[in-house]
BAMARVEX-722959 format. One record per residue (C-alpha): residue number from 1; x, y, z. Coordinates in nm, 2 decimals, padded with zeros to 4 digits, always signed. Layout:
(rec NUM, (X, Y, Z)),
...
END
This chain:
(rec 1, (-00.80, -02.95, -02.28)),
(rec 2, (-00.55, -03.23, -02.29)),
(rec 3, (-00.30, -03.27, -02.00)),
(rec 4, (+00.06, -03.31, -02.13)),
(rec 5, (+00.20, -03.44, -01.81)),
(rec 6, (+00.32, -03.80, -01.82)),
(rec 7, (+00.18, -04.02, -01.55)),
(rec 8, (+00.41, -04.05, -01.25)),
(rec 9, (+00.47, -04.41, -01.13)),
(rec 10, (+00.42, -04.45, -00.75)),
(rec 11, (+00.67, -04.67, -00.58)),
(rec 12, (+00.60, -04.93, -00.32)),
(rec 13, (+00.84, -04.89, -00.03)),
(rec 14, (+00.80, -05.15, +00.25)),
(rec 15, (+01.03, -04.95, +00.48)),
(rec 16, (+00.76, -04.69, +00.53)),
(rec 17, (+00.49, -04.74, +00.78)),
(rec 18, (+00.16, -04.76, +00.61)),
(rec 19, (-00.11, -04.51, +00.69)),
(rec 20, (-00.32, -04.78, +00.85)),
(rec 21, (-00.04, -04.85, +01.11)),
(rec 22, (-00.02, -05.21, +01.00)),
(rec 23, (+00.34, -05.30, +00.89)),
(rec 24, (+00.22, -05.63, +00.74)),
(rec 25, (+00.01, -05.43, +00.48)),
(rec 26, (+00.25, -05.20, +00.30)),
(rec 27, (+00.09, -04.92, +00.10)),
(rec 28, (+00.20, -04.71, -00.19)),
(rec 29, (+00.45, -04.43, -00.10)),
(rec 30, (+00.29, -04.11, -00.22)),
(rec 31, (+00.62, -03.93, -00.28)),
(rec 32, (+00.68, -03.86, -00.65)),
(rec 33, (+00.99, -03.83, -00.86)),
(rec 34, (+01.04, -03.46, -00.81)),
(rec 35, (+01.27, -03.40, -01.10)),
(rec 36, (+01.03, -03.53, -01.35)),
(rec 37, (+00.74, -03.34, -01.21)),
(rec 38, (+00.94, -03.02, -01.18)),
(rec 39, (+01.06, -03.05, -01.54)),
(rec 40, (+00.70, -03.08, -01.66)),
(rec 41, (+00.57, -02.78, -01.47)),
(rec 42, (+00.61, -02.42, -01.60)),
(rec 43, (+00.86, -02.20, -01.42)),
(rec 44, (+00.72, -01.90, -01.24)),
(rec 45, (+00.96, -01.63, -01.14)),
(rec 46, (+00.89, -01.38, -00.86)),
(rec 47, (+01.22, -01.19, -00.90)),
(rec 48, (+01.04, -00.86, -00.93)),
(rec 49, (+00.90, -00.84, -00.58)),
(rec 50, (+00.75, -00.52, -00.45)),
(rec 51, (+01.08, -00.42, -00.27)),
(rec 52, (+01.28, -00.51, -00.57)),
(rec 53, (+01.06, -00.30, -00.80)),
(rec 54, (+01.07, -00.01, -00.55)),
(rec 55, (+01.45, -00.01, -00.53)),
(rec 56, (+01.49, -00.01, -00.91)),
(rec 57, (+01.27, +00.29, -00.96)),
(rec 58, (+01.44, +00.63, -00.99)),
(rec 59, (+01.40, +00.84, -00.68)),
(rec 60, (+01.26, +01.15, -00.84)),
(rec 61, (+00.95, +01.23, -00.62)),
(rec 62, (+01.02, +01.50, -00.36)),
(rec 63, (+00.91, +01.44, +00.00)),
(rec 64, (+00.81, +01.80, +00.10)),
(rec 65, (+00.74, +01.76, +00.47)),
(rec 66, (+00.53, +01.61, +00.74)),
(rec 67, (+00.15, +01.63, +00.78)),
(rec 68, (-00.02, +01.57, +01.11)),
(rec 69, (-00.31, +01.34, +01.12)),
(rec 70, (-00.44, +01.51, +01.44)),
(rec 71, (-00.69, +01.79, +01.49)),
(rec 72, (-00.43, +02.06, +01.52)),
(rec 73, (-00.26, +01.96, +01.20)),
(rec 74, (+00.08, +02.11, +01.15)),
(rec 75, (+00.21, +02.05, +00.80)),
(rec 76, (+00.57, +02.14, +00.77)),
(rec 77, (+00.63, +02.22, +00.41)),
(rec 78, (+00.99, +02.29, +00.31)),
(rec 79, (+01.11, +02.52, +00.03)),
(rec 80, (+01.28, +02.22, -00.12)),
(rec 81, (+01.26, +01.84, -00.07)),
(rec 82, (+01.36, +01.70, +00.27)),
(rec 83, (+01.42, +01.37, +00.09)),
(rec 84, (+01.34, +01.18, -00.23)),
(rec 85, (+01.15, +00.86, -00.30)),
(rec 86, (+01.05, +00.64, -00.59)),
(rec 87, (+00.75, +00.77, -00.79)),
(rec 88, (+00.46, +00.53, -00.80)),
(rec 89, (+00.35, +00.46, -01.16)),
(rec 90, (+00.01, +00.63, -01.09)),
(rec 91, (+00.21, +00.96, -01.06)),
(rec 92, (+00.42, +00.91, -01.37)),
(rec 93, (+00.39, +01.24, -01.57)),
(rec 94, (+00.25, +01.44, -01.28)),
(rec 95, (+00.53, +01.70, -01.25)),
(rec 96, (+00.42, +01.86, -00.93)),
(rec 97, (+00.32, +01.54, -00.74)),
(rec 98, (+00.49, +01.49, -00.40)),
(rec 99, (+00.49, +01.29, -00.09)),
(rec 100, (+00.47, +01.37, +00.28)),
(rec 101, (+00.53, +01.18, +00.60)),
(rec 102, (+00.23, +01.12, +00.84)),
(rec 103, (+00.26, +01.23, +01.20)),
(rec 104, (+00.00, +01.18, +01.47)),
(rec 105, (-00.25, +00.90, +01.52)),
(rec 106, (-00.59, +01.04, +01.42)),
(rec 107, (-00.61, +00.83, +01.10)),
(rec 108, (-00.50, +00.50, +01.26)),
(rec 109, (-00.55, +00.23, +01.14)),
(rec 110, (-00.55, +00.37, +00.78)),
(rec 111, (-00.23, +00.57, +00.83)),
(rec 112, (+00.03, +00.53, +01.11)),
(rec 113, (+00.29, +00.78, +01.22)),
(rec 114, (+00.59, +00.76, +00.98)),
(rec 115, (+00.39, +00.63, +00.68)),
(rec 116, (+00.47, +00.80, +00.35)),
(rec 117, (+00.17, +00.92, +00.15)),
(rec 118, (+00.17, +01.01, -00.22)),
(rec 119, (-00.01, +01.32, -00.33)),
(rec 120, (-00.17, +01.39, -00.66)),
(rec 121, (-00.24, +01.77, -00.64)),
(rec 122, (-00.48, +01.78, -00.94)),
(rec 123, (-00.72, +01.49, -00.90)),
(rec 124, (-01.06, +01.58, -00.76)),
(rec 125, (-01.14, +01.40, -00.43)),
(rec 126, (-01.45, +01.18, -00.41)),
(rec 127, (-01.64, +01.09, -00.10)),
(rec 128, (-01.46, +00.83, +00.11)),
(rec 129, (-01.11, +00.90, -00.04)),
(rec 130, (-00.83, +01.03, +00.17)),
(rec 131, (-00.69, +01.38, +00.13)),
(rec 132, (-00.42, +01.61, +00.24)),
(rec 133, (-00.57, +01.95, +00.33)),
(rec 134, (-00.34, +02.25, +00.31)),
(rec 135, (-00.48, +02.52, +00.54)),
(rec 136, (-00.39, +02.88, +00.62)),
(rec 137, (-00.14, +02.93, +00.90)),
(rec 138, (+00.09, +02.67, +00.75)),
(rec 139, (-00.13, +02.39, +00.89)),
(rec 140, (-00.22, +02.07, +00.72)),
(rec 141, (-00.44, +01.77, +00.79)),
(rec 142, (-00.48, +01.42, +00.65)),
(rec 143, (-00.84, +01.32, +00.66)),
(rec 144, (-01.12, +01.12, +00.48)),
(rec 145, (-01.31, +01.35, +00.24)),
(rec 146, (-01.68, +01.36, +00.28)),
(rec 147, (-01.80, +01.66, +00.08)),
(rec 148, (-01.81, +02.04, +00.03)),
(rec 149, (-02.13, +02.18, +00.18)),
(rec 150, (-02.15, +02.53, +00.05)),
(rec 151, (-01.84, +02.70, +00.21)),
(rec 152, (-01.77, +02.42, +00.45)),
(rec 153, (-01.54, +02.12, +00.39)),
(rec 154, (-01.66, +01.81, +00.58)),
(rec 155, (-01.40, +01.55, +00.65)),
(rec 156, (-01.38, +01.25, +00.89)),
(rec 157, (-01.10, +01.12, +01.12)),
(rec 158, (-01.08, +00.78, +01.28)),
(rec 159, (-00.91, +00.83, +01.62)),
(rec 160, (-01.12, +00.95, +01.79)),
(rec 161, (-01.40, +00.90, +01.54)),
(rec 162, (-01.55, +01.24, +01.45)),
(rec 163, (-01.65, +01.47, +01.17)),
(rec 164, (-01.47, +01.80, +01.12)),
(rec 165, (-01.62, +02.11, +00.95)),
(rec 166, (-01.35, +02.34, +00.80)),
(rec 167, (-01.44, +02.68, +00.66)),
(rec 168, (-01.35, +02.74, +00.29)),
(rec 169, (-01.15, +03.06, +00.37)),
(rec 170, (-00.92, +02.85, +00.59)),
(rec 171, (-00.86, +02.58, +00.32)),
(rec 172, (-00.60, +02.65, +00.06)),
(rec 173, (-00.60, +02.32, -00.12)),
(rec 174, (-00.76, +01.97, -00.09)),
(rec 175, (-00.53, +01.72, -00.26)),
(rec 176, (-00.59, +01.35, -00.32)),
(rec 177, (-00.38, +01.08, -00.15)),
(rec 178, (-00.33, +00.82, -00.42)),
(rec 179, (-00.13, +00.57, -00.21)),
(rec 180, (+00.10, +00.51, +00.08)),
(rec 181, (+00.40, +00.31, +00.20)),
(rec 182, (+00.40, +00.17, +00.56)),
(rec 183, (+00.67, +00.30, +00.79)),
END
């Protein structure tokens, strides 16, 4: 592949101290003519940064409540949205997708209190993925999915590290978390 850049002429400038520290032996100044080099290079624009993209998306995804990361999870699900957020592209076309705020610290460092997690209510969770578990008694947990073992859901938490065993009759739904936004 042939390089289309023109060679840049290096200029000798005796007013600069040489790298050797000997002023009687001037060396080439390694500064280049910036305008010529800049004109020869392609322009790359980063005008669509993450924050810029997020603010331009329509806020059409409901935030339905808060889910505790702790052992005594208390999901507070409202009848309507408590707020609205921009829908990630992975939830485009998923009409009943939603988001919840994280409370508690049992999933630190993965999720911090105040983080917003995005829920895809129809995707099947796989081992190692993070889920929102809706339970009877208006409780909810955010945990790492391990497996169903007969009538027992096995999940992990990080803080403190432990494995939880939840009985199927207590679990209403296990929904995949497909992403999050830091608080």
